[in-house]
C-alpha positions, 0 to 999 in steps of 0.5 A, a space after each residue: 636306308 636299311 629297309 627298302 620301301 618297294 612300290 608296285 602297280 599304281 603306287 609304283 607308277 605314282 612313285 616313278 612319275 613323281 621322281 622322273 617328272 621332278 628330275 626331268 633329265 636322264 642319261 638315256 642308255 642304249 646298246 647296253 652290251 657296249 659297256 663304254 658309256 658312249 651310248 648314253 646321252 642326256 634326254 628330257 622325259 616329256 611325260 610318264 603316263 598312267 601305265 608307267 611308260 616314259 615318253 621322249 622326243 628324238 630325231 628319226 635318224 639319230 644314232 639312238 634310234 638306230 641302236 633301239 632298232 637293233 636292241 630295244 632294251 634301255 636303261 635310264 639314269 635320273 639324278 638330282 643330287 640337291 634333292 638326293 633323289 635318284 632313279 634307275 629305270 630298265 625298260 624296252 624302247 619303241 620308236 613311234 611316228 605319231 602326229 597326235 602324240 607329238 602335239 600332245 607332248 610338245 612344248 616350246 623347249 623341245 624346239 631347242 633340239 628339233 629346230 623345225 618345230 612340231 611339224 618336222 618330218 624327222 620327229 619320232 617319239 620314243 616310248 620306254 615301257 618300264 620293266 622295273 626300276 629302283 630309287 633312292 629318295 631323301 625326304 625334306 629339302 636340301 638345306 635341311 638335309 645338309 644340316 641333318 648331315 652335318 649334325 649326323 657327322 658330329 653326333 654319330 646319329 643318322 638324322 637323314 630320313 630316306 627311302 630306297 626300293 624297287 618299283 614295279 608297274 
């Protein structure tokens, strides 16, 4: 992965969407100045829209919502080791209360965290507007890549094909 492959505009949105929606769960980090990890929590992305915004559900009274009100800058860390796919997103978060968007994004799995369902008056939506992102992505499936890694270790020739680069939307 010596030569970065960068994506911008619509191609950037497509790459961002493909990675984030295939990985699904990220560490959603707020209060970035604290630098101690306590303000990072796992969250499931509901959608990446055509503008590169990432959408999440949250309780309106959650600590993360309070932190976003104080500082909108967030970082999202996506990781899928079996696929060797990784993504870091830097963006600005906005808290919305929008019944129509809640209905659009809702899935039964969300009820795991928002027990009263999509009519819960404490539901908020967080929209993260992507400022920039960086990715690492290995082509192929995990079993083939494992075999390539073993062969590379034995022969000294790198057989693993992967890309990395910046994403701008």
